[in-house]
C-alpha positions as CSV (number, residue, x, y, z in Angstrom):
1,V,19.9,-12.9,-34.7
2,S,21.1,-11.7,-30.7
3,L,19.2,-8.7,-31.4
4,T,16.1,-10.5,-32.7
5,R,16.3,-12.8,-29.6
6,K,16.0,-9.9,-27.3
7,I,13.2,-8.5,-28.8
8,K,11.3,-11.7,-28.6
9,T,12.1,-12.4,-25.3
10,F,11.0,-9.4,-23.9
11,A,8.0,-9.1,-26.0
12,T,7.1,-12.9,-23.9
13,K,7.8,-10.9,-21.1
14,M,5.3,-7.9,-21.3
15,V,2.0,-8.3,-19.9
16,I,-0.8,-6.2,-21.6
17,T,-3.7,-5.7,-19.0
18,S,-7.4,-4.3,-20.3
19,G,-9.0,-1.6,-17.8
20,N,-11.9,-3.5,-17.2
21,D,-14.7,-2.3,-14.9
22,E,-13.7,-5.5,-12.8
23,D,-10.5,-3.9,-12.5
24,K,-11.4,-0.7,-11.6
25,G,-13.8,-2.1,-9.1
26,G,-11.1,-4.2,-7.2
27,Q,-8.6,-1.0,-7.2
28,E,-11.5,1.1,-5.6
29,K,-11.8,-2.0,-3.0
30,E,-8.3,-1.8,-2.5
31,S,-7.7,2.2,-2.2
32,K,-10.3,2.2,0.4
33,E,-8.7,-0.8,2.8
34,E,-5.5,1.6,2.1
35,S,-6.9,4.8,3.4
36,V,-8.3,2.9,6.1
37,L,-5.4,1.0,7.4
38,A,-3.4,4.2,7.0
39,M,-6.1,6.0,9.1
40,L,-5.6,2.8,11.7
41,G,-2.2,3.7,11.7
42,I,-2.4,7.4,12.5
43,I,-4.9,6.7,15.2
44,G,-2.4,4.4,17.3
45,T,0.3,6.6,16.5
46,I,-1.5,9.0,17.9
47,L,-2.7,6.6,21.2
48,N,1.0,5.6,21.3
49,L,1.8,9.0,22.2
50,I,-0.8,9.8,24.6
51,V,0.1,6.9,26.6
52,I,3.8,7.6,26.8
53,I,3.1,11.1,27.9
54,F,0.6,9.5,30.7
55,V,3.4,7.4,31.8
56,Y,6.1,10.0,31.4
57,I,4.0,11.9,33.9
58,Y,3.0,9.4,36.2
59,T,6.7,8.2,36.6
60,T,7.5,11.4,37.4
61,L,5.4,12.5,40.1
């Protein structure tokens, strides 16, 4: 009885998604957004390092 109850609750918790065209388009858009954000993060990090180097040089002179 306990096993069948666990199987039924597990089956109701499972979500089956179909891979239709709308989902694929959304995933591609999300992937593009993530890559743009990653690139902006890298650029920001590089700019911060450049500023830190210039401030270090300026304060040591």
